[in-house]
N, C-alpha and C positions, 0 to 999 in steps of 0.2 A: 635321752629323756629319762629323768629320775622316776622312781616308782610313784612318787607323789604326783608328778605331772601325768603319768600314765593313768593313775586312779582318777584324776580330774577329767581326763579325756574320756575314760570309760563311762563316767557319770553323764557327761555331756552327750555322749552317744547313746545313753540308755542301756548300756550293757550290764545288767544286774549281776549275772553269774561271775563275770570277770571282775567287777567292782568288789564283790564279796571276797573272791579269792585273793585279790591284790591287797585289800585291807588286812586280811589275815597274814599274808606274806610280809607286809610292812611291819606288822606287830611282831612277827617271828624274827624279823631283822632288828628288833629293838628300837624301831622308830617310835618316838613319843606319841601317845594317843592324841594329845592336844595338837601336835603338828599335823597329823593325818586329818583331823577335823578342820583346822584353820588354814592349812596350806593345800588341801586337796578338795574336801567335800564342800566347804562353804564357798570357795572361789568357783567351783564347778556350778553350783546352783545360782550364783551371782551371774555367771556367764549365760546360763540358760535363761535367766530373767531378762538379760540384755537382748538376747536373740529374739525372745518373745516380743519385747517392746519394739524391736526393729522390724518385726513382721517376718523374721526368718524362721521362727519356731511358732507352732500353734499348740493348742491344748493337748493333743495326743503326744507330741514330742516332750512337752513339759511333764506330762504324767509319767512317761517311761523313764525320763531322767530322774524324776522325784522318786520313783520306785527303786531305781538303781542306788540312789543316795541312801534310801531307807535300808536297803540290804547291807550296805557298807556300815551304816550307823548301828544296825543291830549287833554287828560284830564288835563295834567300837565302844558302845555304851558302857558295858561292864568295866572296861579298862579306863574310860573317862571317869567313872565313879571312883574306882580304886585310886586314880591319880588326883582325885578331888578337883577336877577341872570344872569350873563354874560356867553354866550357860549364860548367855547374854541377859536372859530374863525368863519369865514364865508367861506363857500365852494360853489363856483359856478360850476355847472356841466352841460354838454350837450354832445350829440352825434354830431359829426362833419357834416358839410354840405354834402348832398347827401346820408347820411346814416340814415335809418329810424328804426334801431334796438334799442330797449330800455330796454330789460330785464336786461342785465348786468349793464347798467347805473343806472337803478332804484334800483338794489340791492346795488350798490356802494353808492348811495344817502342815502339809509336806514341805511347802516352800518356806514356811516360817521355821520349821524344824531344820531345814537345810541352811537357814540363815544363822543358826546357832542357838535357838531358843529351846527351852523345855516346853513341850506342848501338852496341854490337858484337853482332850477332845470329849466334849459332853454329848456328842451325837446330834440327832435331829429331834424336833418337837420338844425343845427345851423351854420349860416354863420359867418365868422371871425369878421365882423363888429358888430355882435350881442354879441359875446364874449367880444369884446373891450368895447362896450357900458355898458355891465354888470359890467366889472371891474371898469369903470369910476363911475358908479352909486352906485354899492354895496360895493366897496372897500373890496373885499374878501382877505382872507389870502392865499387861494389856488384856482386855476382854474383846474378843472378836465375835460379831453376830452376823449371820447370813440369812437372807430371805430370797426366795425365788418367785414368790407370789405377791401381787399387790395387796391381797387380802391379809397376808401375815406381816407385812411391813410395820403396821402399828405396834406389833409385839416388841419391836426395838425400843420404841419410846416407853412402853410399859416397863420394860426391863431397866432402862435408865432411871425411870421414876422410882422403881423398886430399890435400885442401888442408892438413890438419894434418900429414900425413906429409911433405909437401913444405916444411913450415915457412912456409906462406903464409896460414894461416887468420886470423892476427891482422891481416893487411894489408887485408882486405876485409870488408864487411858482406855477409851472405848472406840473401837474401830468397826465400821459397818460396811457391808457390801452385798452384792447379789444383783441379778439382772435388772430388776425394776428400781433399784436404789440409786439415788443421784446425790451429787455433792450438796445440792440445795436441801434435799430431804435430811441428809446427815446433819447439816447446820441447824435446821429447824428443830430437830429432836434433841440437840445438845450433844451429839457425838463429837469426839476429838478428831476423828479422821474418817475419810471415805476412801475405800480402795476398789477401783473398778475391776481389778483382776488379781490373781494370786501373786504375780510378780511385783505389782505396786504395793500389795499388802506386806510383802517381805521388806521392801524398801522403807515403807513407813514404820514398820516395827523396829527396824535397825535404828532409824532416826530417833524413835522414842527411847530406845535403850542407851543411846550414846550419851555420855555425860555432857551436860551443857557447859559450853565454854565460859 
């Protein structure tokens, strides 16, 4: 088994210390940073997503795998920047105004980062104008909004309306999710995509980033 295969397995198993050590070892052996990302970390998180969708993995397994990926990525990031490796795109994410829940949003952020995106996490209780400012400053490919309360769900529409008012709605794809959010609600408020979980969020993000045929 190559070192890249071993790194991949360590992420799938959620072994953060070993992932970190092996990423460093691979770099010390002059393995290209882009290869570690594309041939080990990204495929590992894709496999974790597949296992989640198949009912073999649950949220705790996804979390520990995502944390292992983040440990490896922390070592890798400076080298990726040095090598000028471009991310798939930029993903701005936040929980909407009035909502302080962040576990789902954090997991989405980690899975999207594991898919090869640069993630800008705005945190919780994010007002529409803060989303608008982030789109203006960061120029992301996708904006992700999360809500866990039915009372905060309208904040998603308010944010989309604020992006329209600022003339920036056409510049980004908007993805929404969270326990009470549905495909129907996403369509009603004019979102581009609904993701019921972190794994599908990563899949949809990759689809948005792929050049159209």
